[in-house]
ChimeraX commands (.cxc) that place a marker at each C-alpha (Angstrom):
marker #1 position 9.96,4.58,8.42 radius 0.5
marker #1 position 8.22,4.56,12.09 radius 0.5
marker #1 position 9.20,2.16,14.55 radius 0.5
marker #1 position 5.50,0.85,15.21 radius 0.5
marker #1 position 5.86,0.14,10.65 radius 0.5
marker #1 position 9.43,-1.90,11.33 radius 0.5
marker #1 position 8.00,-4.35,14.02 radius 0.5
marker #1 position 4.12,-5.12,12.28 radius 0.5
marker #1 position 3.88,-8.19,10.40 radius 0.5
marker #1 position 4.03,-7.95,6.76 radius 0.5
marker #1 position 3.07,-9.89,3.99 radius 0.5
marker #1 position 4.11,-10.34,0.33 radius 0.5
marker #1 position 1.13,-9.39,-2.09 radius 0.5
marker #1 position 1.46,-8.78,-5.73 radius 0.5
marker #1 position -2.08,-6.78,-7.09 radius 0.5
marker #1 position -2.16,-4.28,-9.26 radius 0.5
marker #1 position -2.57,-0.27,-7.53 radius 0.5
marker #1 position -3.02,2.84,-8.01 radius 0.5
marker #1 position -1.92,5.98,-6.17 radius 0.5
marker #1 position -3.42,8.92,-6.13 radius 0.5
marker #1 position -2.38,12.07,-4.91 radius 0.5
marker #1 position -4.53,15.03,-3.08 radius 0.5
marker #1 position -3.54,17.00,-6.13 radius 0.5
marker #1 position -5.37,14.28,-8.12 radius 0.5
marker #1 position -2.70,12.88,-10.35 radius 0.5
marker #1 position -2.41,8.95,-10.54 radius 0.5
marker #1 position 0.64,6.75,-10.37 radius 0.5
marker #1 position -0.14,3.28,-11.46 radius 0.5
marker #1 position 1.97,0.35,-9.02 radius 0.5
marker #1 position 1.94,-3.25,-7.69 radius 0.5
marker #1 position 1.60,-4.04,-4.02 radius 0.5
marker #1 position 5.40,-5.94,-2.94 radius 0.5
marker #1 position 3.88,-6.05,0.75 radius 0.5
marker #1 position 1.40,-5.64,3.00 radius 0.5
marker #1 position 0.51,-4.81,7.01 radius 0.5
marker #1 position -2.10,-3.35,9.00 radius 0.5
marker #1 position 0.20,-0.17,9.45 radius 0.5
marker #1 position 1.29,0.49,6.02 radius 0.5
marker #1 position 1.79,-0.90,2.35 radius 0.5
marker #1 position 4.80,-1.23,0.03 radius 0.5
marker #1 position 4.10,-0.42,-4.12 radius 0.5
marker #1 position 6.69,-0.66,-7.37 radius 0.5
marker #1 position 6.65,2.77,-8.79 radius 0.5
marker #1 position 7.66,4.50,-12.05 radius 0.5
marker #1 position 8.20,7.53,-10.61 radius 0.5
marker #1 position 10.01,8.45,-7.91 radius 0.5
marker #1 position 7.63,10.27,-4.89 radius 0.5
marker #1 position 8.22,13.43,-2.60 radius 0.5
marker #1 position 8.05,12.24,0.46 radius 0.5
marker #1 position 5.20,13.17,3.26 radius 0.5
marker #1 position 2.42,13.06,0.81 radius 0.5
marker #1 position -0.61,12.31,1.46 radius 0.5
marker #1 position -2.20,10.17,-1.42 radius 0.5
marker #1 position -4.74,7.32,-1.02 radius 0.5
marker #1 position -4.07,4.22,-2.18 radius 0.5
marker #1 position -6.54,1.61,-3.27 radius 0.5
marker #1 position -5.63,-2.20,-5.02 radius 0.5
marker #1 position -8.33,-5.06,-5.19 radius 0.5
marker #1 position -8.12,-8.75,-4.01 radius 0.5
marker #1 position -9.76,-11.92,-4.82 radius 0.5
marker #1 position -10.18,-13.91,-1.40 radius 0.5
marker #1 position -12.87,-17.50,-1.39 radius 0.5
marker #1 position -15.81,-14.78,-0.72 radius 0.5
marker #1 position -15.62,-12.79,-3.69 radius 0.5
marker #1 position -13.52,-9.55,-4.68 radius 0.5
marker #1 position -12.92,-7.11,-2.29 radius 0.5
marker #1 position -11.39,-3.42,-2.63 radius 0.5
marker #1 position -8.88,-1.97,0.02 radius 0.5
marker #1 position -9.26,1.83,-0.40 radius 0.5
marker #1 position -6.67,3.71,2.91 radius 0.5
marker #1 position -5.70,7.20,2.42 radius 0.5
marker #1 position -1.74,7.71,3.78 radius 0.5
marker #1 position 1.16,9.63,3.79 radius 0.5
marker #1 position 4.59,8.68,1.54 radius 0.5
marker #1 position 7.54,7.57,4.17 radius 0.5
marker #1 position 9.62,6.07,1.47 radius 0.5
marker #1 position 10.55,5.81,-2.30 radius 0.5
marker #1 position 13.75,4.90,-2.82 radius 0.5
marker #1 position 14.68,4.02,-6.38 radius 0.5
marker #1 position 15.19,0.24,-6.97 radius 0.5
marker #1 position 17.73,-1.09,-9.71 radius 0.5
marker #1 position 15.24,-3.88,-10.84 radius 0.5
marker #1 position 11.48,-2.32,-9.89 radius 0.5
marker #1 position 11.98,1.73,-10.70 radius 0.5
marker #1 position 11.36,2.73,-7.16 radius 0.5
marker #1 position 9.98,1.50,-3.61 radius 0.5
marker #1 position 7.43,3.68,-2.69 radius 0.5
marker #1 position 6.27,2.96,0.79 radius 0.5
marker #1 position 3.07,4.15,2.22 radius 0.5
marker #1 position 1.66,4.55,6.12 radius 0.5
marker #1 position -1.94,3.99,6.38 radius 0.5
marker #1 position -3.49,6.92,7.85 radius 0.5
marker #1 position -7.25,5.47,7.78 radius 0.5
marker #1 position -8.42,2.79,6.75 radius 0.5
marker #1 position -12.62,1.86,6.68 radius 0.5
marker #1 position -13.55,-1.39,8.50 radius 0.5
marker #1 position -14.42,-3.47,4.80 radius 0.5
marker #1 position -10.22,-2.37,4.10 radius 0.5
marker #1 position -9.23,-3.76,7.82 radius 0.5
marker #1 position -11.18,-6.58,7.90 radius 0.5
marker #1 position -9.55,-7.47,4.23 radius 0.5
marker #1 position -6.26,-7.17,5.45 radius 0.5
marker #1 position -6.84,-8.56,8.72 radius 0.5
marker #1 position -8.03,-12.00,6.28 radius 0.5
marker #1 position -4.85,-11.50,4.00 radius 0.5
marker #1 position -2.29,-11.14,7.11 radius 0.5
marker #1 position -4.15,-14.45,8.52 radius 0.5
marker #1 position -4.29,-16.44,5.63 radius 0.5
marker #1 position -0.03,-15.61,4.83 radius 0.5
marker link #1:1,2 radius 0.2
marker link #1:2,3 radius 0.2
marker link #1:3,4 radius 0.2
marker link #1:4,5 radius 0.2
marker link #1:5,6 radius 0.2
marker link #1:6,7 radius 0.2
marker link #1:7,8 radius 0.2
marker link #1:8,9 radius 0.2
marker link #1:9,10 radius 0.2
marker link #1:10,11 radius 0.2
marker link #1:11,12 radius 0.2
marker link #1:12,13 radius 0.2
marker link #1:13,14 radius 0.2
marker link #1:14,15 radius 0.2
marker link #1:15,16 radius 0.2
marker link #1:16,17 radius 0.2
marker link #1:17,18 radius 0.2
marker link #1:18,19 radius 0.2
marker link #1:19,20 radius 0.2
marker link #1:20,21 radius 0.2
marker link #1:21,22 radius 0.2
marker link #1:22,23 radius 0.2
marker link #1:23,24 radius 0.2
marker link #1:24,25 radius 0.2
marker link #1:25,26 radius 0.2
marker link #1:26,27 radius 0.2
marker link #1:27,28 radius 0.2
marker link #1:28,29 radius 0.2
marker link #1:29,30 radius 0.2
marker link #1:30,31 radius 0.2
marker link #1:31,32 radius 0.2
marker link #1:32,33 radius 0.2
marker link #1:33,34 radius 0.2
marker link #1:34,35 radius 0.2
marker link #1:35,36 radius 0.2
marker link #1:36,37 radius 0.2
marker link #1:37,38 radius 0.2
marker link #1:38,39 radius 0.2
marker link #1:39,40 radius 0.2
marker link #1:40,41 radius 0.2
marker link #1:41,42 radius 0.2
marker link #1:42,43 radius 0.2
marker link #1:43,44 radius 0.2
marker link #1:44,45 radius 0.2
marker link #1:45,46 radius 0.2
marker link #1:46,47 radius 0.2
marker link #1:47,48 radius 0.2
marker link #1:48,49 radius 0.2
marker link #1:49,50 radius 0.2
marker link #1:50,51 radius 0.2
marker link #1:51,52 radius 0.2
marker link #1:52,53 radius 0.2
marker link #1:53,54 radius 0.2
marker link #1:54,55 radius 0.2
marker link #1:55,56 radius 0.2
marker link #1:56,57 radius 0.2
marker link #1:57,58 radius 0.2
marker link #1:58,59 radius 0.2
marker link #1:59,60 radius 0.2
marker link #1:60,61 radius 0.2
marker link #1:61,62 radius 0.2
marker link #1:62,63 radius 0.2
marker link #1:63,64 radius 0.2
marker link #1:64,65 radius 0.2
marker link #1:65,66 radius 0.2
marker link #1:66,67 radius 0.2
marker link #1:67,68 radius 0.2
marker link #1:68,69 radius 0.2
marker link #1:69,70 radius 0.2
marker link #1:70,71 radius 0.2
marker link #1:71,72 radius 0.2
marker link #1:72,73 radius 0.2
marker link #1:73,74 radius 0.2
marker link #1:74,75 radius 0.2
marker link #1:75,76 radius 0.2
marker link #1:76,77 radius 0.2
marker link #1:77,78 radius 0.2
marker link #1:78,79 radius 0.2
marker link #1:79,80 radius 0.2
marker link #1:80,81 radius 0.2
marker link #1:81,82 radius 0.2
marker link #1:82,83 radius 0.2
marker link #1:83,84 radius 0.2
marker link #1:84,85 radius 0.2
marker link #1:85,86 radius 0.2
marker link #1:86,87 radius 0.2
marker link #1:87,88 radius 0.2
marker link #1:88,89 radius 0.2
marker link #1:89,90 radius 0.2
marker link #1:90,91 radius 0.2
marker link #1:91,92 radius 0.2
marker link #1:92,93 radius 0.2
marker link #1:93,94 radius 0.2
marker link #1:94,95 radius 0.2
marker link #1:95,96 radius 0.2
marker link #1:96,97 radius 0.2
marker link #1:97,98 radius 0.2
marker link #1:98,99 radius 0.2
marker link #1:99,100 radius 0.2
marker link #1:100,101 radius 0.2
marker link #1:101,102 radius 0.2
marker link #1:102,103 radius 0.2
marker link #1:103,104 radius 0.2
marker link #1:104,105 radius 0.2
marker link #1:105,106 radius 0.2
marker link #1:106,107 radius 0.2
marker link #1:107,108 radius 0.2
marker link #1:108,109 radius 0.2
view
């Protein structure tokens, strides 16, 4: 995990998510925490490190539902006795709408 990821403000968030790999395989997931730099996810299987992927999830804000879609890279996928696997994705690209939604989530926390 990069030093930048460690110092970025993180907020616990719990939403159903989908992790889609470059080979088009999908993994259901749940978000654990979020920052502008990345997201930590609960996954049922271990995800290979350094893979590129898309992460998507929907959040409910005061003005309605918003979808977050990010392109990223898996930076860790560690076994967890309670969660299955804790998988971290560092964001490489976010659209402006997703940046705004994450900003709002972090401000409200």
